[in-house]
C-alpha positions as semicolon CSV with decimal commas, in nm:
position;residue;x (nm);y (nm);z (nm)
1;M;0,000;0,000;0,000
2;K;0,131;0,347;-0,089
3;P;0,210;0,595;0,194
4;S;-0,055;0,837;0,063
5;R;-0,326;0,576;0,107
6;L;-0,197;0,495;0,454
7;V;-0,213;0,861;0,554
8;T;-0,567;0,886;0,418
9;G;-0,669;0,585;0,624
10;F;-0,500;0,731;0,928
11;L;-0,693;1,056;0,894
12;L;-1,018;0,859;0,875
13;F;-0,921;0,689;1,201
14;V;-0,854;1,026;1,366
15;V;-1,196;1,151;1,259
16;T;-1,351;0,841;1,416
17;L;-1,151;0,891;1,734
18;A;-1,259;1,254;1,758
19;A;-1,626;1,162;1,727
20;V;-1,647;0,967;2,053
21;A;-1,898;1,187;2,234
22;P;-2,237;1,183;2,059
23;I;-2,440;1,181;2,382
24;S;-2,614;1,509;2,458
25;V;-2,845;1,433;2,752
26;Q;-2,766;1,652;3,052
27;Q;-2,746;1,492;3,394
28;T;-2,657;1,581;3,750
29;N;-2,301;1,488;3,839
30;T;-2,048;1,498;4,121
31;L;-1,752;1,603;3,907
32;E;-1,477;1,820;4,054
33;W;-1,123;1,919;3,963
34;G;-0,848;1,722;4,133
35;V;-0,578;1,975;4,043
36;E;-0,532;2,344;4,126
37;V;-0,422;2,641;3,919
38;G;-0,043;2,675;3,942
39;E;0,013;2,305;4,019
40;E;0,295;2,148;3,814
41;F;0,365;1,795;3,691
42;T;0,662;1,642;3,510
43;Y;0,624;1,441;3,189
44;V;0,871;1,259;2,967
45;L;0,867;1,135;2,608
46;Q;0,984;0,779;2,665
47;R;0,966;0,672;2,302
48;K;0,954;0,860;1,973
49;L;0,949;0,660;1,654
50;V;0,776;0,850;1,374
51;A;0,831;0,775;1,006
52;A;0,873;1,086;0,791
53;E;0,536;1,048;0,616
54;W;0,357;1,046;0,953
55;E;0,524;1,347;1,118
56;Q;0,260;1,605;1,026
57;N;-0,029;1,382;1,134
58;M;0,131;1,307;1,470
59;N;0,215;1,674;1,525
60;N;-0,153;1,752;1,470
61;L;-0,255;1,492;1,727
62;I;0,020;1,579;1,977
63;P;0,101;1,948;1,915
64;F;0,413;1,951;2,133
65;L;0,565;1,635;1,984
66;S;0,786;1,816;1,733
67;Y;0,950;2,012;2,016
68;L;1,067;1,706;2,206
69;D;1,334;1,443;2,149
70;E;1,310;1,097;2,294
71;G;1,400;1,104;2,664
72;Q;1,326;1,477;2,710
73;K;1,110;1,601;2,998
74;I;0,861;1,885;3,022
75;F;0,697;2,067;3,312
76;A;0,320;2,098;3,271
77;S;0,152;2,362;3,488
78;V;-0,219;2,433;3,530
79;D;-0,324;2,776;3,395
80;E;-0,702;2,754;3,397
81;L;-0,979;2,521;3,510
82;G;-1,317;2,535;3,342
83;A;-1,624;2,580;3,561
84;I;-1,820;2,262;3,629
85;P;-2,199;2,319;3,630
86;T;-2,436;2,104;3,833
87;E;-2,572;1,951;3,513
88;V;-2,309;1,859;3,256
89;D;-2,360;1,769;2,894
90;P;-2,130;1,465;2,861
91;S;-2,037;1,570;2,507
92;D;-1,901;1,901;2,633
93;L;-1,705;1,836;2,953
94;P;-1,517;2,122;3,122
95;T;-1,156;2,153;3,012
96;S;-0,832;2,259;3,175
97;R;-0,560;2,474;3,013
98;W;-0,190;2,412;3,060
99;T;0,151;2,562;2,981
100;L;0,434;2,328;2,882
101;V;0,797;2,416;2,950
102;R;1,086;2,204;2,820
103;E;1,313;2,100;3,105
104;N;1,657;2,114;2,941
105;D;1,636;2,477;2,822
106;S;1,329;2,615;3,007
107;N;1,167;2,713;2,675
108;T;0,788;2,736;2,668
109;I;0,674;2,499;2,394
110;S;0,297;2,530;2,431
111;T;0,035;2,743;2,607
112;G;-0,336;2,694;2,646
113;I;-0,313;2,325;2,567
114;S;-0,582;2,092;2,703
115;G;-0,606;1,719;2,763
116;F;-0,366;1,689;3,055
117;A;-0,643;1,644;3,311
118;L;-1,006;1,539;3,343
119;P;-1,247;1,630;3,622
120;I;-1,275;1,347;3,875
121;G;-1,539;1,192;4,097
122;D;-1,798;1,074;3,844
123;W;-1,640;0,820;3,611
124;D;-1,976;0,707;3,476
125;V;-2,028;1,051;3,322
126;L;-1,680;1,034;3,170
127;G;-1,756;0,689;3,030
128;E;-2,064;0,830;2,859
129;A;-1,872;1,132;2,733
130;F;-1,618;0,908;2,562
131;N;-1,895;0,671;2,449
132;V;-1,671;0,380;2,545
133;T;-1,932;0,112;2,480
134;G;-2,041;0,265;2,148
135;I;-1,711;0,263;1,959
136;A;-1,596;-0,057;1,789
137;G;-1,253;-0,162;1,912
138;M;-1,264;0,059;2,222
139;T;-1,228;-0,086;2,571
140;L;-1,249;0,076;2,912
141;I;-0,969;0,095;3,169
142;D;-1,123;0,129;3,515
143;T;-0,913;0,027;3,815
144;N;-0,883;0,160;4,170
145;E;-0,602;0,391;4,058
146;E;-0,662;0,468;3,689
147;W;-0,934;0,541;3,434
148;G;-0,886;0,546;3,059
149;T;-0,953;0,392;2,721
150;I;-0,785;0,170;2,463
151;L;-0,879;0,189;2,097
152;S;-0,721;-0,067;1,866
153;G;-0,778;-0,256;1,546
154;P;-0,736;-0,240;1,169
155;L;-0,768;0,090;0,993
156;E;-1,006;0,139;0,703
157;G;-0,803;0,086;0,388
158;G;-0,635;-0,245;0,463
159;S;-0,617;-0,510;0,733
160;D;-0,235;-0,487;0,731
161;F;-0,265;-0,139;0,882
162;Q;-0,313;-0,154;1,261
163;V;-0,361;0,132;1,507
164;Y;-0,335;0,128;1,886
165;H;-0,423;0,426;2,105
166;E;-0,416;0,416;2,486
167;Q;-0,467;0,696;2,734
168;R;-0,486;0,669;3,113
169;Y;-0,567;0,920;3,387
170;E;-0,497;0,902;3,759
171;K;-0,821;0,884;3,956
172;E;-0,679;1,070;4,255
173;N;-0,624;1,399;4,070
174;G;-0,742;1,338;3,712
175;T;-0,405;1,402;3,546
176;Q;-0,298;1,210;3,239
177;V;-0,039;0,951;3,335
178;Y;0,004;0,754;3,010
179;L;-0,043;0,817;2,639
180;R;0,057;0,583;2,358
181;W;0,009;0,583;1,983
182;T;0,128;0,282;1,785
183;I;0,070;0,250;1,411
184;S;0,191;-0,059;1,227
185;Y;0,190;-0,164;0,867
186;A;0,251;-0,529;0,771
187;G;0,388;-0,594;1,119
188;N;0,635;-0,304;1,118
189;R;0,584;0,009;1,328
190;V;0,573;0,339;1,145
191;V;0,471;0,526;1,462
192;D;0,539;0,441;1,825
193;V;0,502;0,727;2,073
194;V;0,494;0,684;2,452
195;F;0,439;0,992;2,670
196;V;0,403;0,951;3,047
197;Q;0,387;1,141;3,371
198;W;0,734;1,102;3,520
199;H;0,832;1,023;3,879
200;P;1,182;0,966;4,025
201;G;1,310;0,619;3,944
202;M;1,118;0,587;3,616
203;P;1,318;0,543;3,292
204;T;1,327;0,837;3,054
205;I;1,377;0,612;2,750
206;L;1,216;0,273;2,699
207;A;1,413;-0,023;2,568
208;A;1,346;-0,099;2,202
209;E;1,087;-0,364;2,123
210;L;1,142;-0,626;1,855
211;E;0,926;-0,598;1,546
212;I;0,712;-0,894;1,444
213;T;0,908;-0,933;1,122
214;T;1,235;-0,930;1,317
215;I;1,106;-1,201;1,550
216;L;0,996;-1,409;1,251
217;L;1,333;-1,365;1,079
218;V;1,520;-1,460;1,394
219;G;1,297;-1,764;1,437
220;L;1,348;-1,861;1,073
221;G;1,725;-1,822;1,113
222;I;1,726;-2,046;1,419
223;A;1,514;-2,307;1,239
224;I;1,748;-2,305;0,938
225;A;2,051;-2,336;1,166
226;I;1,896;-2,637;1,338
227;I;1,814;-2,804;1,005
228;V;2,165;-2,742;0,870
229;G;2,313;-2,875;1,191
230;V;2,106;-3,193;1,176
231;L;2,195;-3,253;0,811
232;A;2,564;-3,193;0,880
233;Y;2,555;-3,433;1,174
234;K;2,389;-3,703;0,963
235;K;2,645;-3,652;0,685
236;I;2,940;-3,682;0,923
237;K;2,787;-3,986;1,086
238;S;2,735;-4,155;0,748
239;R;3,100;-4,093;0,653
240;K;3,220;-4,257;0,970
241;T;3,004;-4,558;0,902
242;L;3,151;-4,595;0,551
243;M;3,509;-4,573;0,683
244;Q;3,431;-4,837;0,939
245;K;3,302;-5,064;0,661
246;L;3,614;-5,014;0,452
247;G;3,830;-5,102;0,749
248;E;3,652;-5,430;0,808
């Protein structure tokens, strides 16, 4: 499949991902913000693998991605918290605004960005807002500590094209703790981005993962080596038997 067709399919997937909140019925909620204005959190880009033809698309999805190298940290501080009314339309949840500052040079790389926190306390409302049960390929993450979603499966345009998107938020304060985009074609990753909330002791760069094709090639190489070894052993053994016969 040509890269242009892959990009077209990818954009269709993004449109689908963006349309995850069709519910419009208002309901009483117990939502509240778990963070305060001025509060700061540290994040790190643990993995950044983006093929050239995907750079613009990923920069549109993650606006600060182009400003970070793998292993770099940022400080994310809360600038503004949207008011939470008693009755919330799940398709229009309150948002928070953040400023991102790159750690190594203290440069501000983004202002007014959202998505780093969700209001907490009413996870059923959030589940309806993201329409978790209404999107094919989407599953809910709901543990004592974290809430989030996973969306995975083939992209329209070819079954060889697979997309995986995972995002997780900490229930205690609602901040995003994990974001991953993985896009693969024919078993090979063309995009693999992992962005996490960082705490002391966590790695800043993740170890590389073997591609499916690499695993298959290694397995094939081992199998061939075993076959060659067996054939060589049988050949040597047959020669010894012949020499023994000649010596009789």
